[in-house]
Structure formats: structure tokens, C-alpha cells
BAFI-873207 format. One record per residue: x negated, y, z of N, C-alpha, C in turn. Coordinates in steps of 0.1 Angstrom, whole numbers, plus 5000, padded with zeros to 4 digits. Atoms other than C-alpha are relative to their C-alpha. Layout:
N
XYZXYZXYZ/...
end
This chain:
153
499750144998260773651517501449974993/498750045006263573461500500549885008/499450124994265973191513499449884992/500650125006264872831505500549974986/499550025013267072821474499650114990/500449895009265673151460501150094995/498949925004268973341459499950145006/500049884993268373621484498750055004/501349944996265473861490500250075013/500049934987264673991525498650065003/501349944996261974241535499649955014/500550054987259774111563499150115007/500949904994257074371568499350084988/500849935009254974631550498650005004/501450004997251274591548499450134994/500649875004249474931546498649974995/501450015006246374951524499050065010/501049964990243274991546499349885005/500850104994240974801567500949895007/499350114993242274461578501349954992/498750045007245174431552499949854996/500150145005243874101538500249905012/499850094989243773941573501550005004/498549994998247374071579500849924990/499450095011248373911546499849865003/500350144997246773591556500949955012/499150044990248773581588501449984996/498650015005252073641570500149874991/500050125009251173371544500149875009/500050124991250473121572501449995008/498750004992253573221593501249954992/498950035008255973181565499749884990/500350115009254172901547500350034985/499749955013254273101515499349924989/500650075011253672921482499750104989/500249915010253773231461500050145006/500049864996253173611465500350084988/499549915011254973861443499350145003/500749874998252874181438500650104990/499449895008254474501425498950054990/501049945010252774611392500550134996/499649875005252974981386499950014985/499949985015254075061351500650144998/499449875003254975381334501549974995/498650025004258575441324500249924987/499950075013257975311289499549865001/500550134998256574991304498549984999/501550015002252875061296499450005014/500850014988250274991322499050125000/501049894999248175291334498949955009/501250034992245075311356500449945013/499650064988247075221387500249854999/499850145002247974891372498749924999/501350065001244374821364499449975014/500450024986243574871401500749895007/499250104994246374651411499649864995/500550135005245074371388498849965007/501250034992241774391407500449955014/499550054987243674351440500649864999/499450145002245574051426498949904998/501150105001242273891416499349975013/500650024987240873941451500949915009/499050084992244073791467499949864995/500150145005243873491443498749935004/501250064996240273431451500049975015/500050034985240873451489501049885003/499050104997243973221487500249924987/500050075013243272971459501349914998/498850085002246372761466501350084999/498949915000248673061465500250054986/499749945014250473161432500250155002/499849854999250073541429500550054987/499249965012252573691405500250154999/499749855002252474051392501550014995/498649985005255974191387500350154999/499749865004257174521372500850075012/499449934988257974761401500750134996/499449885004259475041380501450015007/498849964994262375211398500449945013/499650064987262275001429500150105011/499949894990261675301451501250084999/498749925003264475491434501249925005/498850084996266875201440500049995015/500150014985265675171476500550125007/499649874995266175541483501550014998/498649995003269575531467500949915010/499350094991270675231488500050065014/500149944986269475401520500850125001/499149885000271275721510501449965002/498650055000274475531504500349945014/499850064987273975361538500050115011/500049884991273775711553498950005010/501250014992270275651567499450145000/500649874999268575971580498850014991/501249985008265676121561498849935006/501150074993263176001587500249854999/499850145001264775661587499749944986/500350045014264575641549498549994998/501450015001260875721551499449885006/500550124993260275441576500449874993/499550135005262275181556499949984985/500050015015261875261519499149904994/500950095006258875051512500549855002/499450134998260474741528501249974991/498850025009263674791509499649994986/500550015014261774851477499449864997/500650145002259874521482501249904999/498850095001263274351487500650014986/499549985014264474501454499149944990/500950065009261374391437500249845000/499850144999261774031449501349964995/498750045006265474021441500050014985/500150005014264674131406499349884994/500750125004262273841403500949885001/499150124997264673591418501250004989/498949995010267473711395499549964986/500550035013265173681365499849844998/500150155001264573311373501349934997/498750065003268273241371500550044986/499549955013268873451340499049974988/501050025011265673371321499450124994/500549875006264673731316498750035008/501249954994261373901324500250155004/499949864995260874231342499850104988/500349905010259574391310501150004989/498950005009262774291291500950125002/499249894997264674571308499650055014/500249954986264174801338501049945009/499050064991265874671369501250085003/498849924999268374961369500250084987/499849915011269875181343499150125001/500849885000267875481333500650125007/499349894993270475711348500549945013/499550044987271275681385501350085002/498849934998274875761392500050105012/499949904990275576071412501449985006/498750034994278376001437500750135004/499249884998281176241444500350035015/499949984986280776231482499350135004/500649874996278876561481498549995003/501450014996275576431493499050024989/501050005011273876391460500350124990/499649895010275576691443499450135004/500549874996273776961463499050064990/501049955010270876991438500750044987/499349975012273276981409500750145001/499449874998275177281424499050114999/501049905000271977471429499650034985/500449985014270977411392501150074993/498949945007274377511380500150155004/499949864995274277831401499050094992/501049935006271077941384499949994985/500050025015271877831348501150084994/
end
């Protein structure tokens, strides 16, 4: 969800694929009076669409057929989970807490990327939502694997 002016993204819930997901989506659309639905489009690192994207396009078609008045927008989801995990790590969320929250945070990152693009006039395929390199912080949490690699190299 976003605020009425479209500046800030906020995760509401995560709908798990499986029986009844379309009914759950219908309830959320009604509850929030949604006019549009942003759907994460899986892409490869180079931006190309693979078989997962083809499957998601089928899901988008089913959603659009079920909710004809709803604008259904595919959006590049590259790196959203990486960004979400990094944010949760920086917030010092436990491993189990990250597992529970990562999808909702990644959805917020996806929506924020879309909202930002509306203000800047860019598209998701113009550039990935984060730099290709994720900074490693000097607080020691993210340096453990680097130290292990250095030890064996």
C-alpha cells in the first residue's frame, strides 16, 4: 500500500501461493479500495525474462480477468529480496525474524521503486533498484564470510 499521495510504500500482508489466494487478494483489494496492483516480475540479472516471468504473466492475466476494473502492473523485482534482507540485517532482526518478514519488506521495496519511478520518470528496466555491489559494513556482522574466504585463499 502507499499513502494517498504516492510517496511512501508500506507492506500490508503476504499472500502465499496456494488454494484460496485469489479470494484473499479479493478481500485485500476490497478492504483498501485498491485501484491498481503491482506484481513483481522475476527477471534475470541482465534484465531478461525467463520461464518464471512467463508463469507470472499468466498469473497477471488471471488477476486482470478476475478484477477487470483493477490496473495490474508488472514491475521488475530484481534485488528486492537482497535489499530487504540487508535492511533487516541492519535493523538487527534475528534470522527467524528475517525469514518471517523478508517477503513483506521486499514487497515494500518493490512498491517504493515503482513510486520513485513515477516521480523521476524512469522505468524499472532502466536500472536495477540497487547498485550491483552491496556494501559490506564494518560492524563485523557481514564480514564473517569474507574472513572465512580470506583464511582459505
